[in-house]
VONU-486589 format. One record per atom (N, C-alpha, C): residue in one letter; x, y, z. Coordinates in steps of 0.05 Angstrom, whole numbers, padded with zeros to 5 digits, always signed. Each point is the difference from the previous one (the first is absolute). Layout:
VONU-486589
aXYZ;...
END
This chain:
VONU-486589
m+00709-00044-00473;m-00015+00005+00024;m-00025+00016-00007;t-00022-00008+00010;t-00025+00014-00006;t-00008+00016+00024;t-00008+00025-00004;t-00010+00017+00022;t-00029+00006-00005;t-00014+00005+00021;t-00028+00008-00002;t-00003+00028+00010;s-00018+00015-00011;s-00004+00027+00008;s-00017+00000+00025;s+00004+00021+00017;s-00015+00002+00024;s-00029+00007-00005;g-00005+00011-00024;g-00028+00007-00008;g-00018-00024-00001;s+00009-00022-00010;s-00017-00024-00002;s-00005-00011+00028;s+00019+00003+00018;s-00004-00010+00027;s-00021+00017+00014;g+00001+00026-00004;g-00020+00018+00012;g-00027-00005-00011;a-00002-00005-00026;a-00026-00006-00013;a-00011-00026+00011;g+00017-00019+00006;g-00010-00025+00011;g-00011+00003+00028;r+00013+00018+00015;r-00010+00005+00027;r-00028+00013-00001;w-00003+00020-00018;w-00025+00014-00002;w-00022-00019-00010;g+00008-00018-00018;g-00019-00020-00010;g-00010-00019+00021;r+00019-00009+00017;r-00008-00017+00022;r-00017+00015+00020;a+00007+00025+00006;a-00015+00016+00019;a-00029+00004-00011;a-00002+00004-00026;a-00026+00005-00013;a-00018-00025+00003;v+00011-00023+00003;v-00015-00025+00003;v-00004-00006+00030;w+00021+00003+00016;w-00002-00008+00028;w-00016+00019+00017;l+00002+00026-00005;l-00014+00019+00018;l-00031-00003-00002;p-00011-00001-00024;p-00029-00005-00001;p-00008-00027+00012;g+00016-00020-00005;g-00005-00026+00011;g+00001+00000+00031;l+00019+00015+00010;l+00002+00002+00029;l-00024+00015+00012;a-00009+00021-00014;a-00024+00014+00009;a-00024-00018+00000;v-00003-00016-00020;v-00023-00019-00002;v+00002-00021+00023;a+00024-00010+00005;a+00003-00020+00021;a-00006+00012+00028;i+00009+00025+00004;i-00006+00012+00026;i-00030+00006+00003;g-00012+00009-00022;g-00029+00004+00001;g-00015-00025+00005;a+00008-00022-00012;a-00013-00026+00005;a+00003-00009+00029;a+00024+00004+00011;a+00005-00007+00028;a-00018+00016+00019;v-00002+00026-00006;v-00017+00017+00017;v-00030-00008-00002;a-00009-00005-00025;a-00027-00008-00004;a-00006-00027+00013;t+00018-00018-00001;t-00003-00026+00013;t-00002+00002+00030;a+00018+00016+00011;a+00000+00004+00029;a-00026+00014+00009;h-00009+00019-00015;h-00025+00014+00007;h-00024-00019-00002;g+00000-00017-00021;g-00022-00019-00003;g+00000-00020+00023;l+00023-00010+00008;l+00001-00019+00022;l-00009+00013+00026;f+00008+00025+00004;f-00009+00014+00024;f-00031+00003+00000;e-00011+00008-00023;e-00029+00003-00001;e-00015-00026+00004;v+00011-00022-00009;v-00012-00027+00004;v+00001-00006+00030;a+00022+00005+00013;a+00003-00005+00028;a-00020+00017+00016;v-00003+00025-00007;v-00019+00018+00015;v-00028-00010-00005;a-00007-00008-00024;a-00026-00011-00006;a-00006-00025+00015;a+00021-00015+00006;a-00004-00025+00016;a-00001+00006+00030;r-00001+00026+00007;r-00002+00009+00027;r+00025-00007+00017;v+00023-00001-00013;v+00025-00003+00014;v+00007+00027+00012;p+00009+00002+00024;p+00008+00025+00012;p+00020+00015-00018;v-00003+00026-00003;v+00017+00016-00018;v+00029-00003+00006;g+00008-00001+00025;g+00028-00004+00008;g+00011-00026-00011;v-00016-00021+00000;v+00009-00026-00010;v-00001+00001-00031;a-00019+00013-00011;a-00003+00001-00029;a+00025+00014-00013;w+00012+00019+00014;w+00024+00013-00011;w+00023-00020-00002;i+00000-00020+00016;i+00022-00020-00001;i-00004-00017-00024;
END
């Protein structure tokens, strides 16, 4: 029977977090920038601000 140490499991979690967290931050930033850009385009097209938020 082979056993694995819990240290390698913890290292794997930190490794995944080190990749996923910056990626998540970039994805959220891109979503915010896209939403802001679409809002600015709608305002520039003279769409009422209340409708532009939708």
